[in-house]
N, C-alpha and C positions, 0 to 999 in steps of 0.2 A: 432452451439449451442452445449453446453456441457451437458452430462448426469451427474447428481449429485447423489452420493451415500448417501442414507438416513441413512444407518447403521452407516457410519462414522460421519454423522451429529449428531446423538444421542449420540455418544461416547464423543462428545465435552463437555458434562456436567461434565466430570471428570476433566477438566482442570480448575485450579483456576481462578477467575475473575481478570480483568485488572485494575480496578479503573476507574477514570474519564479521558478518553482520547477521543479526537475528530478526526475522520478519514474522509477524503474525498475519495470517491470511484467513479472513472470515467470509464464508460464502455457503449458503444453504443448498446450492446446486452442486451435488457431489462430483459430477463429471467436470464442471468448471474448476472446482476446488482442486481436484486431482491434476488437471491440466496445468493450471497456474502454479501449483506447488512444484510440479515436475520441472517446469520452465525455470523457476527460481532456483531449485536445487541443482539443476544442470549448470547453472551459472555460479555455483559455489556458495549460495546463501544457506543459512540454517533456517528452515521454514517450519513454523508451528501452524498446522492447518486446523481450523475449527469449522465444523459444519453447523454450528448454532451460535446465536448471540449469547445465550446463557453460558455455554462452554467458554466462549471468549472472555466474558466478564469474570468467570472463576479463575482463568489463567492470568488475567491482568492483575488479580489480587496478589499473586505469588511470583510472577516472572516479569523480567524487564525485556523490552524489545527496542530495537533501533528504528523500526518502522512498523506501522499497522496499516493493512489494506483491508477495508471492510466493504462488503457488498451493501448497496443501499437497501436491498430488500424490495418490498413492493411500493406502491404509491404512497404509503404512509411513512416511508423512510424508517423501517424497522431497525436499520443499522445504527441509528442515532444513539442508542444506548451505549454502544461500544465507543463511539466518538466522544460522547459526554464523559465516560469513565476515563479515557486516556487524557482528555484535556483537563479534567479535574486534578488528576494525580501526577501526570507527566507532561506538563505543558510544552516541553521542547521536543517531544516525540512527534514526528510527522505522521499524519493520518490521511491516507488517500481513500476517497470514496469511489467505488466502482458501481456504475448503474447499468442495468440491463438495457434501459432506454433513458436517454437524458431527459430530465424534467426540470424546467427552470425553477419552479417553486422549491423542489428538493435541493437543487444546486445552491440557491440563495440561502436556504436554511443551513445546509452543511457548511458553507463558507462563514456564515454568521456564527456558527457554533465552534469555529476554529479549525475546520478541515484545511489541510494544506493544498489539496487539489481534488477535483471531481472530474471523472471521465467515464466514457462509455466502455463497456467490456470489449467491444469489438476492436479495440486497439490492436494493431499488428504486434505479435509477440516481441519482435526486435525493438519496436518503438516503446513498448511497455517496459522492457528491460532498461532502455535508456532513461525513461521517466523515473523508474525506481532508483537507478544509480544516481540520477541528479539529486534526489532527496536524501541519499545516503552519503554523499560526499562530505568530508569533514569541513567545517567552517574555516574559511581562510582568515588567518590572523591579519588584523589591520596593521599596516606598517607604521612604525613610529615616525612622526614628522619632527625634524629638527627645527628649532626656532632660533633665530639670531636674537641675542639679547643685549 
């Protein structure tokens, strides 16, 4: 279980709000699930928290999300089932994989399977929100280039 810095949590008030975005957060550690859900909700996100991969898979069948954050699970990368499901059905939805401890093998596997990013849970909450926001920004339209003819 991770210790959470309350001072960093209160500093999150200084970061501008995200607008209406729906995030699925999957983590078997209920204290981390509650903490990260609270941080995201405090920032104005709609958060659907799942304490199991099976619950996440059932929700993915009937709901759409703007972002999925899944805990790696253990050394066997149990969270891969959620990553696979999202990438099969919703290829454009970013999937971030959180690991209790970084593992190069699981990192490579996650990225090969289509994960958008892979990071350790111990990320500072304000940095974590910046990371989340970076993946939820709308894609910038490519400006048209005028050609002389």
